[in-house]
N, C-alpha and C positions, 0 to 999 in steps of 0.2 A: 504494499499500499504505500503510495507516494503522499508526501505531505507537501502543502502550498507554501511553507515556511522553509528557512534554511537557516544555517549558523549565523549569517550576516543579520538576520532578522531579530536575533536575541539581543536584549539589553545587557550590554558588558558590565554595568554597575548592579545588577540584581544580585541579591543574595539568595542562595539556594540551601535549604535545610532538609534533612532525611529523617523520616521517623521508621525504624526498623521494628516491625510488630512481631514478636515471638513469645506472646505469653499464653499460648493455647494450652489445653490440657493433655495433648499428645495421647488421647485415648487410644489410638490404634497402634501405640507404640509400647503396650504393656506398662504404661504409667511412667515409661522413661521420658525425660525432657528430651525431645527429638533434636532440638538445636544444639545440644552439647554431644551428640552421638559423634563418633571418630569419623571423619571423611578424610581418607588419605592421611590418617594420623593426627589430624587437626580437628578440633570442635567444628561442626557443620557451620555454626552462626558466624565464624570468624571470616569465611570466604566473602560473603556479601559485605560484611564491615571492611574488609580490606579493599574492596573495589571502591566503596564510597570514600574511603580514607585517601585513596591515590588518585580520584578523580579531580582534576583542577577545578571543576564548576561547583564542587561541593564546599560549603562552609562549615556546616555543623550537622553532627549525626547524633540522634537520640536513640538508645536501645531500650525497648520495652519487653521485659521478662515477666514471667510468673514471680510471684512475692518470694517464693522458696528458692528461686534462681538468681536473684538480684546480686547477692554476694558472689557468686560464681562468675557472673557476667563481669562484675567490676574487676575481679581478679584475672579475668582473661584480657581486658583491656590494658590493665597494668603490665602484664606479662608480655604482651605483644607490642607495648609502646604505642598504642593508638592515640592520636591527639584530637582528631575531629570527633571522634566517637568517646568522648570523655564521660558522658553522663547516662546512668541507667535508671530507669524508673519502673516501678511495678505496675503491672497491668490491671485491667478491671475485669468485671465478670462477663462482658461480651467484648468482641473485636473492637467495636466503635467506642468502647469505653477506654480500652487500651490506647487507641489512637488519641482520644481526647486528653489522657494522661500525658502522652508525649507532646501534645500541642501546648499544653499548659507551661512547660519548661523549655519548649524551643525558643531559642534566641531570635531576635527581631530578623525575619526572613520575608522576602517578597514571594518566594516560590516554595512549596514543600513537596517532596516526594515520599510516598507511602509505599514501603516494601515489605514484603512477608519474609522474615528470618528464615523460613523453611524453603525458600528459593535461593540456594547457595550459588547458583550459577549465572548470576546477573553479571553483566560486562559493561565496559565502557561505551560500547556502541549503543546497547540499550538506554543508557543514561543520555546520551547525545540525542538519540531519537525522541526521548521523552521531552527534552529541553526545546527541540524543535516544535513538537506537536503542541505544547502548552501555550506557545505564543500565538496560536490561532484562535483558541476559545476560552482559555483559561482553565481548562480542566482536560485531561487527557489519559488514557489508559492503554497499556501494552495488551495486545491481544494476537491470537493466532486464528487463521481460518479453520473451521471445524472440518475435520477430514471424514468423519463417519456420518451415514445418514441417521438423522435424529427422528425419533417417534415421540409424539406427545400422547399420553395415555392417562385414564383416570384411575381411581382405586381398584377397579376391577382389573385392570391391565389391558383394557380393549383401547386400541389406538383410536385417537380422535382426530389426529392431524399428523401430517409429515411436512415440516416446514422445508422451504427451499434451502438446501445446504449451502447455496452461494451468497446467503444473507447472513450466515450464522458465524459468529466469532467466539472464541473462548478467551474470557478475559483472564489476564495475569496481572502481576506487578512487576515493575513499578508502575503506580499511578501518580499522576502529578497534577498539583492544582496552585492556583493564585492562593496565597495563604488566607486572604481576607475572605474568599469565596468558601474555602474549606472550613474556616472557623465559623461562619455564618450558618453552613449546613449543620455543623455539630450543635449549634445553639437551637436551631429550629427543628431537627429530626429527633424524635424520641423512640419512634418504632424501630424494631430491629431491621438491619440491613446487612447483607452479606459482604459488601465491600464499600469503600468510600466513594467510587464513582457512582454506585446506586444511590447513595445518600445525596451526592450533589445534583445528580440527574432529577431526584424527586422534588427539589426546589426550583426546577425549571432550566437549569443550565445545561449547555450542549456539551457532551462528552465526545472528544476526537479520540478515535482509535489509532494507535500507530503499531507498525509490526513489531510484535514480541519475537520469541524464539522458542521453537519446540524443545530446545534443550533447557529452557528456563523452566524446568519442572519444579513442582511443589512437593517435597518429600513428606508424604502422609503414611505410607506403609513401609514396613520393614524392606521389601524388595527394592523400594525407591532408592535406598542408601546405596545398594550395589550398581544401579543404573546410573546414579550421580557420580560414583567413583569411577565408573568407566568413562563417562564423559570427561571428567576432569582428567583422567589419565591420558586420553587422546589429546586434549589440549595441551598438556605439558609436553607430551611427545611431539606435537606439531610444532611447539616453540622451539624444542631442543633441535629439531631437524630443519628447522626454517621454512616450515610449509605455511602457506597463506592462511 
């Protein structure tokens, strides 16, 4: 998907903050906090933090963890010498509550990126595409075209609709917003939402989709860890051997 904006359209003086949301219950991981599972010998959460740390466009990073993992997150940040990701806050009962907790302590930023800590394979190209996309509407989300045919069914599992696959996109993070717009949405929306793009959409804002990446997977099941390790190993091998 092409964007009508380019790097030159960005405001070079805007400050960009990131909230990494990783306060989920990890119910599918036998109670283990999945963001601290080892990925290539390093806690999974470190990979996305490192990308945001090294991205020149990023000014501030807030890490949101479950209350029981805050100390562990602070220790990881100290051990790895991260500077931008210097603050950790406990999450809330819902995902949107966790994001709100991060927003409360985020430094004065014009743009805020929301990213799932369970997506360790975000890269600088995704961040760049996000910053290009937000310039158009003030709200944007990474997404990838749906590959499978989707069926809509009721409780009885009888198909009621087969939507045109060409119009369907699977939303990912990073999602990116003008900070004032996202704060406004969090103040006005009290019902449960699945992501920040849905929240902002519900107050009438237009959401621009930008091309995500199929490799930008969310680790939710034990088998996802092995897949993420395989992708990570392939990236490292490509860098070592100079592949594009």
